[in-house]
Backbone as a ProteinNet text record, in pm:
[ID]
protein_1_A
[PRIMARY]
MSQSKKSFSRREFIAGTSLFALGTSLKLNAFNGISSIKKEPIIDIHQHTHYVQRTDEQLLAHQRAMGITTTILLPSGRPVNSPSTHQGVANGLQAEAGGNAECYLFASQHKKEFRFGACAVPDMKDGLYEIEKYLKLGAVVIGELKFGVTCDSTEMQKIYQLAENYNVPVLMHWQHEMYNYGFERFYKMLEKYPKVNFIGHAQTWWANIDKNHMDQSVLYPKNPVTPGGITDRYLSDYPNMYGDLSAGSGLNALTRDEDHARFFLERHKDKLLYGSDCADPTGSDPDSCSGTLDIAEIRKLVSKPTERKILYENAKKLFRL
[TERTIARY]
1307.6	1248.6	1170.8	1077.3	940.1	845	721.9	606.2	637.6	584.3	613	725.8	827.5	1002.1	988.7	917.8	936.5	845.8	689	618.7	698	789.8	831.1	936.2	993.1	1099.3	1050.7	909.7	855.9	768.7	788.8	712.7	860.2	922.4	1083.2	1104.5	1163.5	1183	1071.7	916	859.4	861.6	886.9	862.8	1016	1126.9	1244.5	1270.7	1214.8	1152	1080.5	1026.4	926.9	1012.1	1048.7	1168.3	1259.1	1352	1387	1353.5	1235.4	1193.5	1134.8	1119.2	1051.3	1162.7	1325.3	1404.4	1444	1422.5	1481.7	1413.4	1250.2	1127.9	1189.2	1240.5	1280.3	1394.8	1472.6	1633.7	1560.2	1525.7	1456.5	1355.4	1275.6	1218.8	1287.2	1388.6	1474.2	1577.2	1608.1	1718.2	1616.8	1459.7	1358.7	1383.4	1417.6	1374	1196.3	1185.7	1039.5	1079.7	1022	981.9	879.4	956.4	765.4	723	804.9	749.6	674.5	602	474.5	568.6	534	617.6	583.3	658	554	485.6	324.6	255.6	309.1	275.6	310.3	146.1	104.8	-19.3	29.6	20.8	-38	-119.6	-53.9	-204.3	-222.9	-137.1	-162.5	-138.5	-197.8	-196.3	-293.9	-281.8	-389.7	-432.2	-524.8	-571.7	-521.3	-471.6	-424.1	-385	-279.8	-200.3	-52.7	-86.4	-15	-21.4	-138	-158.6	-82.4	-66.9	-39.9	-183.9	-168.6	-273.5	-300	-442.6	-462.7	-370.2	-314	-264.4	-92.1	-61.6	95.7	53.4	-34.2	-28.6	-87.7	-148	-91.1	-19.2	100.7	205	290.1	297.3	365.7	328.8	202.8	216.8	258.3	257.4	295.7	465.4	500.6	682.2	685.9	662.9	717.2	681.8	592.9	586.9	463.7	406.1	235	165.9	94.1	0.1	-147.3	-119.8	-314.3	-258.5	-316.8	-335	-478.9	-439.2	-562.7	-533.8	-653.4	-631.3	-763.1	-643.7	-715.3	-762.3	-890.9	-918.3	-926.7	-965.9	-958	-1133.9	-1093.7	-1262.5	-1343.4	-1437.3	-1485	-1408.5	-1391	-1321.1	-1424.6	-1320	-1453.2	-1326.5	-1380.6	-1328.2	-1331.5	-1296.9	-1315.3	-1226.3	-1208.2	-1083.4	-1044.3	-1101.6	-1114.9	-1007.8	-1013.2	-872.6	-799.2	-819.4	-733.9	-734	-860.3	-919.3	-937.7	-895.5	-926.6	-765.2	-650.9	-538.7	-552.6	-609.3	-607.3	-699	-766.2	-862	-750.2	-824.4	-724.1	-605.5	-606.9	-561.7	-407.5	-419.8	-268.4	-208.2	-236.5	-184.7	-215.5	-363.9	-451.9	-499.8	-512.9	-594.7	-701.4	-761.2	-899.9	-997.3	-1136.7	-1203.4	-1229.5	-1351.6	-1464.7	-1488.4	-1563.8	-1594.1	-1495.1	-1379.6	-1277	-1207.4	-1199.4	-1119.6	-1236.1	-1303.5	-1442.6	-1408.6	-1426.2	-1437.8	-1327	-1200.3	-1072.8	-1060.5	-1137.5	-1094.3	-1205.3	-1288	-1415.5	-1336.4	-1292.7	-1217.7	-1096.7	-1049.3	-953.5	-909.3	-1056.3	-1085.6	-969.1	-855.6	-772.5	-661.4	-668.4	-545	-555	-679.9	-704.1	-794.9	-794.4	-919.2	-967.9	-1034.7	-1072.1	-1097.3	-1069.9	-1135.4	-1232.9	-1294.1	-1397.9	-1316.3	-1349.6	-1336.3	-1433.2	-1414	-1460.9	-1405	-1469	-1421.1	-1475.8	-1444.7	-1513.4	-1597.5	-1587	-1704.8	-1801.6	-1796.7	-1898.1	-2078.4	-2143.6	-2266.6	-2280.8	-2300.9	-2300.1	-2221.2	-2104	-1968.2	-1969.7	-2006.5	-2073.8	-2176.9	-2232.5	-2318.8	-2240.9	-2151.5	-2066	-1957.4	-1917.7	-1823.9	-1893.2	-2035.8	-2135.4	-2132.9	-2147.3	-2226.7	-2105.4	-2012.1	-1858.3	-1853	-1862.7	-1826.8	-1954.6	-2061.3	-2186.3	-2139.5	-2041.9	-2009.2	-1895.4	-1822.7	-1743.5	-1600.7	-1558	-1437.6	-1391.7	-1264.7	-1206.9	-1107.8	-1169.3	-1069.9	-1138.7	-1125.4	-1166.4	-1020.7	-1025.5	-893.2	-869.3	-776.7	-671.5	-727.3	-708.5	-780.6	-650.5	-676.5	-589.3	-655.7	-711.9	-748.4	-743.4	-749.8	-715.1	-817.2	-807.4	-920.8	-842.2	-927.8	-844.7	-872.6	-816.3	-837.2	-910.5	-985.6	-1091.2	-1205.6	-1243.8	-1303.5	-1445	-1598.9	-1681.6	-1735.7	-1698.1	-1692.9	-1566.3	-1494.8	-1370	-1428.2	-1436.5	-1541	-1589.2	-1718.5	-1842	-1793.7	-1622.3	-1613.7	-1531.4	-1473	-1432.3	-1592.6	-1664.9	-1779	-1809.8	-1863.3	-1834.4	-1764.3	-1671	-1563.3	-1578.1	-1594.4	-1634.3	-1742.8	-1837.2	-1965	-1990.4	-1860.7	-1827.6	-1726.2	-1621.5	-1513.8	-1392.5	-1348.8	-1291.9	-1194.4	-1088.1	-942	-954.1	-889.7	-907.1	-748.3	-740.2	-591.7	-571	-494.2	-478.9	-308.2	-326.1	-229.9	-190.1	-69.2	-32.7	84.6	32	121.4	136.9	189.6	194.2	143.1	79.2	15.9	-86.2	-80.2	-158.2	-276.6	-261	-302.7	-334	-462.6	-464	-428.9	-476.2	-398.8	-414.8	-310.3	-385	-294.9	-175.2	-148.6	-92.1	-43.8	12.8	-98.4	-222.4	-345.3	-447.7	-341.2	-459.2	-448.6	-386.8	-424.4	-512.4	-614.2	-784.9	-843.1	-810.5	-917.6	-902.8	-733.1	-755.9	-759.4	-785.7	-874.1	-1009.9	-1106.4	-1217	-1238.2	-1205.9	-1247.1	-1145.6	-1186.8	-1048.4	-1054.4	-1188.7	-1217.5	-1211.2	-1136.6	-1112.2	-1008.7	-959.9	-788.9	-702.9	-610.3	-579.6	-490.1	-440.1	-335.9	-266	-152.4	-63.6	-0.2	44.4	108.2	181.8	220.4	304	411.2	453.7	529.8	562.6	480.5	460.1	436.7	373.6	397.7	556.7	611.8	711.9	825.9	826.1	926.5	903.9	826.6	795.8	833.9	913	964.7	1075.2	1068.3	1229.8	1194.3	1226.2	1189.6	1256	1348.3	1446.3	1382.6	1271.1	1200.7	1108.1	1215.9	1095.8	1051.4	1127.8	1087.1	987	847.2	793	739.2	786.2	827.9	910.7	1003.1	1101.3	999.2	1025.3	924.2	1014.2	1128.2	1195.4	1377.1	1334	1469.5	1575.4	1716.1	1772.3	1895.2	1870.7	1982.1	1924.5	2079.1	1991.6	1878.2	1810.6	1707.7	1718.8	1643.7	1671.7	1518.3	1505.4	1368.7	1288.8	1160.9	1055	1003.5	972.6	911.8	756.6	645.7	493.1	477.7	545.6	480.2	488.9	672.7	714.7	579.5	578.1	472.2	326.2	281.7	143	145.5	243	256.4	316.6	363.6	377.1	248.2	192.4	100.2	-48.2	-80.5	-240.4	-236.4	-316.6	-325.2	-408.1	-471.6	-532.3	-448.5	-302.9	-249.8	-193.8	-142.3	-69.6	-17.3	138.6	209.6	190.2	189	177.3	288	421.6	558.9	535.5	445.4	484.9	552.1	529.4	589.6	738.2	788.9	902.8	918.5	789.1	837.3	898.7	796.7	789.6	963.4	1044.7	1134.6	1257.7	1229.7	1315.7	1328.5	1186.7	1252	1328.2	1321.8	1409.6	1571.9	1623.9	1719.9	1780.4	1736.9	1864.5	1876.9	1834.2	1921	1903.4	1949.4	1897.6	1977.3	2068.7	2060.9	1917.5	1872.3	1792	1616	1651.9	1543.3	1461.4	1619.2	1618.3	1546.7	1572.7	1537.4	1355.5	1329.6	1215	1093.7	1170.2	1090.2	1057.7	1178.6	1135	1048	1085.2	1022.4	849.6	787.8	706.2	646.4	727.7	643	527.6	412.1	291.9	181.1	268.4	180	238.3	316.4	364	302.6	279.2	252	327.1	319.7	410.3	286.7	336	232	317	303.4	354.6	354.8	260.2	189.3	308.4	338.3	461.6	391.7	381.8	379.2	427.2	527.2	654.8	577.3	568.6	485.6	518.4	625.5	705.1	734.8	765	761.5	904.2	967.4	1083.6	1249.4	1201.4	1327	1380.7	1481	1529.7	1516.9	1605.4	1600.7	1459.3	1350.7	1239.7	1077.7	1161.1	1011.2	1029.1	956.6	980.8	924.2	868.8	777	878.5	933.2	1055.8	1119.6	1201.8	1294.3	1279	1162.6	1087.2	1094.4	1048.4	1053.2	1167.2	1284.4	1464.1	1508.5	1459.3	1514.1	1402.4	1318.2	1312.5	1329.8	1392.9	1391	1561.8	1658.8	1768.7	1746.2	1691.5	1724.5	1617.6	1522.1	1469.8	1544.3	1435.1	1434.7	1359.6	1332.5	1247.3	1127.4	1055.2	940.8	894.4	987.1	912.6	915.9	992.7	973.4	820.9	790.8	646.8	542.9	546.3	435.8	418.2	518.4	504.7	450.8	547.5	496.6	338.7	309	215.2	97.8	135.8	37.8	-44.8	46.2	-36.6	-162.2	-119.5	-279.2	-350.8	-329.9	-445.2	-501.6	-445.1	-500.1	-582.3	-532.4	-631	-736.4	-682.2	-817.7	-896.6	-871.1	-942.7	-951.2	-867.1	-847.5	-830.5
-3488.8	-3347.5	-3364.9	-3239.6	-3205	-3178.7	-3221.6	-3262.6	-3126.4	-3020.4	-2861.7	-2789.3	-2892.6	-2837.3	-2941.7	-3077.8	-3173.7	-3114.5	-3046.6	-2999.1	-2855.6	-2762.2	-2697	-2743.8	-2818.2	-2888.3	-2952	-2997.3	-3045.3	-2940.7	-2848.5	-2740.3	-2648	-2666.9	-2632.9	-2694.6	-2817	-2933.2	-2927.6	-2888.1	-2858.3	-2801.1	-2619.6	-2477.5	-2507.7	-2574.4	-2607.3	-2651.7	-2751.6	-2854	-2816.7	-2736.2	-2662	-2565.9	-2479.3	-2415.3	-2424	-2571.3	-2621.8	-2671.7	-2722.9	-2742.6	-2599.2	-2516.7	-2402.5	-2367.4	-2344.4	-2310.4	-2408.3	-2524.7	-2581.7	-2573.5	-2551.5	-2529.6	-2419	-2300.6	-2176.7	-2188.4	-2249.6	-2298.6	-2383.8	-2500.9	-2528.6	-2468.7	-2400.9	-2262	-2190.7	-2131.2	-2001.8	-2118.4	-2247.4	-2309.7	-2345.4	-2380.8	-2385.1	-2265.9	-2154.4	-2020.8	-2017	-2038.5	-2005.3	-1930.4	-1800	-1698.1	-1705.8	-1764.7	-1716.4	-1628.6	-1523.1	-1342.1	-1305.6	-1204.7	-1244.7	-1142.2	-1168.1	-1032.6	-930.7	-759.3	-655.1	-682.4	-639.3	-630.9	-543.7	-582.6	-471.7	-468.5	-331.8	-324.9	-305.2	-376.2	-338.8	-284.4	-133.4	-79.5	-106.5	-218.7	-159.7	-318.9	-399.1	-517.1	-578.3	-640.8	-717.1	-849.1	-918.2	-1030.5	-1084.3	-1120.4	-1249.9	-1129.1	-1042.5	-1016.6	-1035.6	-989.6	-1083.8	-1229.3	-1253.9	-1432.7	-1471.9	-1437.5	-1519.5	-1516.3	-1625.3	-1758.9	-1644.5	-1738.8	-1680.5	-1717.2	-1867.4	-1926	-1876.2	-1841	-1770.4	-1630.8	-1527.2	-1426.2	-1412.8	-1534.7	-1576.5	-1555.7	-1683.6	-1718.3	-1604.3	-1494.3	-1382.6	-1270.8	-1276.3	-1192.8	-1204.6	-1308.3	-1409.4	-1400.1	-1424.3	-1441.6	-1325.4	-1167.8	-1078.6	-1004.8	-1074.2	-1105.8	-977.9	-958.4	-882.7	-950.3	-893	-878.4	-861.4	-738.4	-702.8	-637.3	-724.7	-654	-570.4	-466.3	-456.5	-469.5	-516.5	-537.8	-460	-400	-284.9	-350.4	-295.6	-389.9	-279.1	-368.4	-275	-277.5	-136.4	-156.9	-303.8	-266.8	-318.4	-275.1	-367.2	-385.3	-318.8	-199.5	-135.3	-37.9	-54.3	6.3	134.7	248.7	371.9	503.8	576.9	683.9	709.7	714.2	708.2	533.6	444.7	338.2	328.7	432.7	392.9	270.8	309.4	191.1	31.9	75.1	-84.3	-85	-51.2	-69.8	-48.9	44.1	59.1	-32.9	-189.6	-252	-342.5	-368.7	-471.4	-387.5	-241.3	-170.1	-199.1	-235.5	-258.9	-330.2	-456.7	-542.9	-691.7	-689.1	-794.5	-798	-729.9	-721.6	-773.7	-875.1	-829.4	-761.4	-733.4	-629.8	-668.7	-568.1	-572.7	-719.6	-765.8	-865.3	-993.9	-985.8	-1142.8	-1058.6	-893.1	-883.6	-867.4	-898.2	-893.7	-1013.3	-1146	-1284.8	-1343.8	-1291.2	-1309.8	-1301.9	-1118.7	-1079.6	-1138.4	-1175	-1214.7	-1387.5	-1445.3	-1573.9	-1580.8	-1534.6	-1416.9	-1332.5	-1338.4	-1211.2	-1160.6	-1208.3	-1210.5	-1134.3	-1154.3	-1096.7	-988.5	-983	-892.9	-825.3	-719.4	-582	-571.3	-489.3	-439.2	-323.5	-278.2	-125.9	-186.6	-27.7	-21.8	7.4	25.8	97.2	66.2	189.5	203.8	243	242.9	337.6	469.9	600.2	731.2	716.5	720	758.3	707.5	584.9	451.6	536.4	478.3	542.2	501.8	348.4	298.8	279.3	365.9	392.5	420.7	521.2	560.3	453.7	364.6	259.6	201.2	130.6	26.4	15.9	140.7	157.7	182.3	203.9	235.5	85.3	47.4	-118.1	-188.6	-171.4	-237.4	-178.2	-56	70.5	2	-9.4	-108.6	-229.3	-314.5	-406.2	-403.4	-305.7	-257.4	-207.9	-172.7	-169	-35.2	-54.8	47.7	157.2	190.3	258.1	254.8	372.5	353.8	362.3	287.6	310.5	181.2	157.6	221.4	322	393.4	480.3	500.5	480	430.6	490	561.6	604	743	734.9	861.1	956.7	1040.1	1132.5	1231.2	1371.8	1464.1	1443.5	1514.2	1494.3	1576.3	1642.1	1773.2	1731.6	1681.4	1584.6	1634.6	1661.6	1635.4	1462.9	1383	1224.2	1201.5	1277.9	1198.6	1347.7	1383.9	1464.2	1417.5	1393.2	1258.6	1191.7	1122.3	998	1022	1184.5	1231.9	1240.7	1336.3	1328.5	1203.5	1091.9	958.3	901.4	920.3	904.2	1005.1	1123.8	1194.7	1151.8	1090.4	1053.8	906.7	831.9	720.8	727.8	818.9	867.7	750.7	707.5	608.3	709.7	676	770.2	736.2	797.3	778.2	755.1	598.5	631.4	642.7	747.9	776.8	767.9	698.6	688.4	789.8	815.3	946.7	881.4	909.2	904.4	1048.2	1039	1177.6	1155	1234.3	1202.6	1073.6	969.4	851.4	824.3	873.3	894.3	978	1008	1128.4	1253.7	1317.7	1472.3	1542.6	1636.4	1780.2	1784.6	1737.4	1683	1797.8	1874.1	2047.9	2142.7	2126.4	2163.9	2089.3	2004.6	1893.5	1963.2	2017.2	2137.3	2156.3	2223.7	2281.2	2149.6	2067.3	1915.7	1927.7	1954.6	1922.5	1988.8	2149.8	2249.8	2233.1	2168.5	2205.1	2061.4	1971	1828.4	1809.9	1903.9	1896.7	1782.9	1718	1604.9	1460.6	1466.6	1380	1325.8	1209.2	1176.8	1128.9	1190.9	1123.7	1126.8	970.1	884.4	882	978.5	945.1	830.9	808.3	669.8	703.4	576.5	595.6	708.2	687	788.8	929.7	949.6	1099.9	1164.1	1076.5	1142.3	1107.7	1031.8	1018.5	1082.4	1089.9	1187.1	1330.2	1367.3	1542.1	1533.8	1462.7	1504.7	1573.7	1605	1647.4	1824.5	1935.9	2041.2	2084.6	2027.4	2020.1	1931	1840.5	1755.6	1866.7	1888.4	1968.1	1869.2	1767.2	1650.4	1554.4	1609.7	1492.8	1355.7	1355.1	1232	1149.7	1194.4	1104.3	1029.2	886.2	879	812.6	748.4	723.1	793.4	934	982	931.5	915.7	890.6	965.1	1078.9	1215.6	1266.6	1279.6	1377	1426.1	1453.8	1526.8	1632.9	1724.5	1872.5	1896.9	1911.7	1917	2021.9	1982.7	2118.9	2106.1	1954.7	1929.9	1938.5	1963.1	1933.8	1853.8	1721	1636.1	1610.7	1696.7	1778	1859.8	1926.8	2091.5	2006.4	1903.6	1859.6	1785.7	1672.7	1631.4	1732.8	1848	1918.9	2000.3	2053.7	2190.6	2141.4	2008.2	1962	1826	1886.2	1762.1	1636.3	1610.3	1544.9	1475.3	1477.2	1448	1331	1184.5	1134.1	1055.4	969	875	701.7	651.4	486.7	495.6	387.6	387.2	307.4	223	97.3	125	-12.4	-41.4	-43.3	0.4	74.8	169.7	266.4	408.2	490.3	416.9	410.8	371.2	241.9	217.2	289.2	341.3	427.9	579.2	568.7	758	758.4	618	607.7	540.9	472.4	440.8	598	640.4	726.4	817.2	859.6	981.8	931	785.2	796.6	883.8	988.2	1056.2	1201.8	1215.4	1284	1210.7	1035	995.8	1005.7	1002	970.7	1139.4	1202.5	1318.4	1374	1296.1	1271.4	1198.4	1084.7	992.6	1014.6	1088.3	1143.3	1283.6	1387.8	1487.8	1488.6	1366.5	1312	1182.4	1204.2	1010.3	974.8	1107.4	1052.7	1074.9	1087.4	1073.5	989.2	907.2	760.5	632.9	567	460.9	323.2	207.4	92.3	36.4	-3.4	-99.4	-174.5	-245.8	-402	-352.6	-386.8	-349.7	-410.6	-516.2	-649.9	-753	-821.4	-915	-1028.9	-1055.1	-1187	-1321.6	-1445.8	-1559.7	-1550.8	-1500.1	-1575.6	-1464.7	-1366.6	-1250.1	-1281.7	-1357.9	-1350.4	-1371.1	-1331.3	-1300	-1112.9	-1159.7	-953.5	-897.3	-999.8	-910.8	-900.5	-964.4	-946.7	-881.1	-865.2	-834.3	-658.8	-629.6	-487.1	-430.8	-519.8	-511.9	-540	-683.9	-715.5	-577	-533.5	-434.9	-280.7	-280.2	-177.1	-193.8	-297.5	-269.1	-283.8	-337.2	-366.2	-198.4	-132.7	-0.2	103.3	59.9	186.5	178.5	7.3	-35	56.2	30.4	108.3	236.8	248.6	399.2	557.3	470.7	543.5	455.2	576.4	543.8	431.9	341	193.7	301.6	393.1	458.4	495.5	611.1	653.8	499.1	398	219.3	203.6	217.6	173.8	238.1	385.6	451.8	430.8	407.7	373.9	245.9	148.3	-24	-39.6	36	-4.1	95.3	198.7	297	426	468.3	508.2	454.2	359.1	267.2	250.6	169.8	152	275.4	380.5	486.9	569.4	527.1	616.7	501.5	389.4	288.7	260.7	309.3	267.7	106.3	67.6	-82.7	-122.8
5715.4	5631.1	5617.2	5634.4	5720.5	5565.1	5579.1	5503.4	5402.5	5449.6	5367.9	5321.8	5378.9	5287.8	5184.8	5198.9	5090.3	4968.2	4998.5	4899.6	4839.7	4890.7	4835.5	4747.8	4740.9	4712.6	4542.6	4535.9	4483.9	4365.7	4433.9	4344.1	4274.5	4316.6	4304.7	4154.1	4200.5	4109.8	3950.6	4003.2	3859.4	3804.7	3872	3823.5	3687.6	3761.3	3729	3572.6	3607.9	3479.6	3356	3407.9	3290.4	3228.8	3323.2	3256.5	3172.2	3213.5	3108.9	2984	2975.4	2878.8	2808.2	2855	2790.8	2727.4	2770.8	2752.2	2628.4	2606.4	2515.9	2384.2	2473.3	2332.1	2245.6	2343.7	2248.2	2157.9	2186.8	2147.8	1991.3	2018	1907.8	1805.6	1861	1753.1	1703.4	1789.5	1721.4	1590.4	1612.8	1538.9	1408.3	1416.6	1288.2	1217.2	1283.5	1223.7	1228.6	1383.7	1376.4	1507.9	1514.4	1606.3	1725.1	1880	1946	1984.8	1947.8	1952.5	1811	1848.4	1755.5	1648.4	1515.8	1423.8	1452.2	1422.1	1405	1263.5	1302.2	1159	1014.8	959.5	825.3	751	669.6	634.7	485.5	374.6	261	174.4	114.2	82.8	-5.2	-175.4	-292.5	-309.2	-318.6	-399.5	-507.8	-591	-664.2	-757.5	-754.1	-789.1	-919.9	-922.8	-1062.5	-1166.6	-1084.1	-1101.5	-1227.7	-1351.3	-1485.3	-1482.9	-1437.7	-1470.5	-1329.8	-1196.8	-1065.7	-1001.4	-936.5	-907.8	-757.6	-731.9	-570.6	-496.7	-520.2	-432.2	-396.7	-514.2	-504.5	-441.8	-495.9	-388.2	-290.4	-181	-33	-3.5	-81	8.1	-22.8	-160.1	-188.6	-89.1	-47.4	88.5	238.5	250.9	372.4	370.9	249.5	265	261.7	241.7	289.4	391.5	505.4	615.8	642.6	546.2	532.9	650.1	741.2	834.4	779.4	709.8	637.7	479.1	369.3	245	228.2	95.7	55.9	-68.9	-104.5	-307.9	-339.2	-424	-526.9	-675.8	-678.5	-839	-908.5	-1038.6	-1198.5	-1181.1	-1283.8	-1334.7	-1453.1	-1481.9	-1569.7	-1676.2	-1769.5	-1916.4	-1971.2	-2038.4	-2157.1	-2297.5	-2357.3	-2502.1	-2515.7	-2465.3	-2425.5	-2437.4	-2446.8	-2430	-2335.1	-2220.3	-2058	-2068.2	-2125.6	-2118.2	-2218.5	-2274	-2435.3	-2501	-2528.9	-2554.2	-2530.3	-2419.3	-2382.9	-2352.1	-2304.8	-2267.8	-2144.9	-2053.5	-1972.2	-1815.3	-1920.2	-1865.4	-1785.9	-1663.8	-1593.3	-1524.3	-1513.2	-1452.6	-1518.5	-1668.6	-1750.9	-1704.3	-1615	-1543.4	-1538.4	-1604	-1558.6	-1486.5	-1355.4	-1247.8	-1192.1	-1141.4	-1117.5	-1103.8	-1083.2	-1108.4	-930.8	-907.2	-782.4	-750.6	-819.6	-750.9	-647.2	-782.3	-707.7	-657.4	-604	-504.2	-362.3	-348.2	-218.4	-205.7	-344.7	-306	-243.6	-286.5	-195.5	-38.5	-50.1	62.3	194.2	109.2	240.2	241.7	174.5	190.1	299.9	327.6	366.5	494.2	585.5	633.7	717.3	799.9	855.2	843.8	693.7	630.8	498.2	477.8	383.2	359.9	327.5	265.7	120.1	79.3	-48.7	-62.8	-236	-225.8	-320.2	-370.3	-472.7	-647.4	-748.1	-878.6	-950.6	-1058.6	-1152.8	-1245.5	-1446.2	-1493.5	-1465.7	-1464.1	-1414.3	-1485.5	-1613.7	-1711.9	-1808.7	-1711.9	-1714.8	-1677.2	-1742.6	-1701.2	-1538.7	-1522.5	-1394.8	-1278.2	-1305.8	-1290.7	-1087.5	-1106.7	-927	-874.5	-959.4	-845.2	-853.7	-911.5	-914.3	-796.9	-780.7	-642.6	-512.3	-508.3	-372.4	-360.2	-504.8	-434.8	-350.7	-369.9	-266.7	-104	-181.3	-31.6	83.4	29.6	105.4	158.6	92	121.7	238.6	227.8	292.5	245.9	144.6	59.7	112.5	145.8	282.6	118.5	57.1	-51.1	-127.9	-211.3	-377.3	-474.4	-569.7	-625	-678.7	-755.8	-753.9	-947.1	-919	-1027.6	-1137	-1230	-1342.3	-1451.7	-1507.7	-1646.5	-1690.6	-1801.2	-1891.4	-1893.4	-1714.8	-1727.1	-1675.4	-1698.6	-1653.1	-1458.2	-1393.9	-1210	-1146.6	-1231.1	-1237	-1274.5	-1364.5	-1427.9	-1372.8	-1398.8	-1319.7	-1288.3	-1369.6	-1335.6	-1167.5	-1210.8	-1142	-963.6	-1000.8	-873.9	-816.8	-883	-846.1	-746.9	-773.4	-708.6	-608.1	-537.3	-485.4	-351	-422.3	-327.2	-268.8	-300	-278.5	-170.3	-227.9	-85.3	51.2	28.4	158.4	197.2	119.5	202.3	283.5	248.3	294.9	364.4	333.6	461.9	392.3	307.9	281	168.1	167.7	54.1	-95.6	-163.6	-284.7	-312.4	-414.7	-488.8	-574.8	-636	-764.6	-845.5	-984.2	-1021.8	-1131.9	-1072.5	-1173.7	-1282.3	-1399.6	-1496.3	-1644.7	-1662.1	-1771.3	-1856.7	-1956.4	-2047.4	-2092.9	-1973.1	-1982.9	-1842.1	-1771.7	-1624.5	-1563.1	-1535.2	-1416.7	-1473.8	-1566.8	-1634.7	-1550.6	-1566.1	-1472.4	-1358.1	-1301.5	-1163.4	-1105.8	-1190.9	-1103.1	-1097	-1109.1	-1057.5	-945.2	-955.4	-835.4	-678.5	-682.2	-492.2	-535.1	-652.4	-642.5	-578.2	-650.5	-543.3	-473.2	-390.8	-237.3	-187.6	-208.8	-130.1	-166	-219.4	-275.6	-185.7	-207	-110.7	47.5	150	199.2	333.8	309.4	368.3	307.3	203.6	130.2	120.9	183.5	179.1	85.6	-28.5	-107.9	-132.4	-181.8	-153.2	-331.5	-330	-461.7	-473.6	-609.7	-647.2	-809.4	-814.5	-931.2	-937.7	-1142.8	-1192.3	-1147.6	-1204.3	-1187.6	-1098.3	-993.6	-883	-718.7	-800.7	-749	-810.3	-936.3	-1056.8	-966.1	-907.7	-882	-747.9	-669.2	-541.1	-596.3	-677.2	-712.9	-756.6	-672.9	-734	-881.5	-1016.3	-1052.2	-1206.1	-1166.6	-1248.2	-1351.5	-1435.8	-1582.1	-1675.8	-1738.8	-1834.3	-1763.4	-1808	-1764.6	-1800	-1908	-1994.3	-1955.9	-1831.4	-1787	-1674.6	-1665.3	-1522.8	-1450.1	-1460.4	-1349.1	-1317.7	-1281.4	-1344	-1188.1	-1253.5	-1138.8	-1139	-1139.8	-1048.1	-940.5	-864.4	-713.5	-689.9	-637.5	-530.4	-463.2	-537.9	-520.4	-445.3	-253	-222.8	-281.1	-272.7	-296.6	-416.8	-489.6	-584.2	-558.2	-678.4	-654.2	-507.5	-564.3	-497.9	-321	-336	-167.9	-161.4	-156.7	-152.9	-135.7	-217.7	-171	-23.2	-10.4	96.4	222.2	181.2	254.9	326.3	215.8	247.3	265.7	247.7	241.6	324.4	463.5	544.2	479.6	388.1	271.3	179.8	171.8	96.5	119.9	100.4	166.6	-12.4	82.5	-24.4	-23.1	-136.6	-122.6	-224.3	-142.6	-157.7	-249.2	-308.2	-383.7	-523.1	-597.1	-676.6	-731.7	-865	-882.2	-895.8	-913.2	-903.5	-771.8	-647	-503.9	-469.6	-561.5	-495.1	-540.5	-694.3	-732.5	-649.5	-597.9	-531.2	-374.7	-361.5	-264	-278.6	-348.4	-407.4	-475.7	-591.7	-675.7	-551.3	-463.8	-412.3	-202.5	-186.4	-75.7	62.7	51.8	150.8	120	31.3	40.9	83.5	16.1	105.6	254.3	307.7	480.7	485.7	448.1	515.4	423.8	342	262.1	332.8	363.8	454.6	612.5	734.5	814.1	830	696.5	699	674.5	590.4	583.1	655.8	755.2	813.6	878.1	878.3	908.9	752.7	680.2	520.5	455.1	438.4	402.8	399.2	340.1	368.1	278	340.9	263.9	128.3	-1.8	-37.9	-110.2	-165.7	-279.7	-383	-458.8	-562.6	-688.2	-683.2	-724	-773.5	-920.6	-982.7	-947.7	-923	-898.1	-810.4	-877.5	-740.2	-660.8	-544.6	-467.6	-333.5	-358.4	-272.6	-205.9	-219.7	-167	-227	-356.5	-404	-421.5	-367.6	-398.8	-512	-648.7	-790.2	-808.2	-831	-879.9	-782.5	-646.7	-591.1	-488.9	-597.9	-565.4	-371.3	-381.6	-209.8	-81.2	-154.8	-40.6	-24.1	-152	-163.6	-99.4	-128.7	-52.3	89.8	182.7	338.8	374.6	276.7	299	328.8	198.3	170.5	286.7	335.2	443.4	573.7	645.8	730.6	736.5	601.2	608.6	635.4	598.2	603.7	700.3	781.4	878.7	1048.3	1110.3	1292.2	1294.1	1445.5	1382	1419.6	1504.6	1495.8	1366.7	1300.7	1183.2	1045.9	1090.9	996.6	1037.7	1190.5	1236.5	1143.5	1151.2	1115.6	979.7	851.4	711.4	711.8	792.1	743.7	836.8	876.3	977.1	1039.4	1120	1208.8	1119.1	972.5	916	820.5	783.9	700.7	797.9	933.6	1025.1	1068.4	1059.4	1104.7	970.7	891.4	749.1	712.8	709.4	632.5	763.7	926.2	1014.1	1000	1006.2	1035.7	1213.6
[MASK]
+++++++++++++++++++++++++++++++++++++++++++++++++++++++++++++++++++++++++++++++++++++++++++++++++++++++++++++++++++++++++++++++++++++++++++++++++++++++++++++++++++++++++++++++++++++++++++++++++++++++++++++++++++++++++++++++++++++++++++++++++++++++++++++++++++++++++++++++++++++++++++++++++++++++++++++++++++++++++++++++++

């Protein structure tokens, strides 16, 4: 056998054994539940620190268990007893959620996985200063705005103006007679501030996908949905209106009428964003984690391209991540 023939055979042997080793490694990884292929990214636009006494370690494990690659932490405003917080009821976003400093510090310690927002009680004297302070530090959103104020008040409009100046979206919690009054006339703000991207969230926002939703005191309706509700129209008619699918309210909007949900998700596939907003400690229990259930429901109802838009692409673009 010639020297060149021997060299060629040796190279073949080395290549063959390398491929065998690689194949064995992949099989072992699969057996151990470890994927050698990078998981598809998911952006969670709605989470909180210290949510109902959840620890920082539990939050980190919770997000990883759900497969989240980037999380946006939404802070509460500074605690204060005033009409806008219902004399303290809304402090901590009514969920013991951490404030601006806590979200900023946590995100700073976990830069690869977390971003943070900025928030303040709208009618506090230094509210705008507090929000701007954290926008300058890199906050990617203003919110979650969850206060007993009218949506078109002078104080709220100053926040919208600040959002326009810093080119960040505003995330609002809509809850009838509790938070952000005047949902039915919010279109005036969408028209007045066309450069500001608004994100709708919570019970009143999701209940009003239904054209026949007349009793606004019903926060989690279960009846079949007739398209054309206020929320449906806001998403259709205003380029600067988006929807946050988080929490029990978002999940209820998907599960109460799955036939409608398929149509709705595809119809608004460029305007919808995945969020979890769940307080459970593990992120892996389908009986208690609405975030996990939300992901499963989205994947069940829509095409793969639409799934990627809702779970990742829309948020990446909106938040400039």
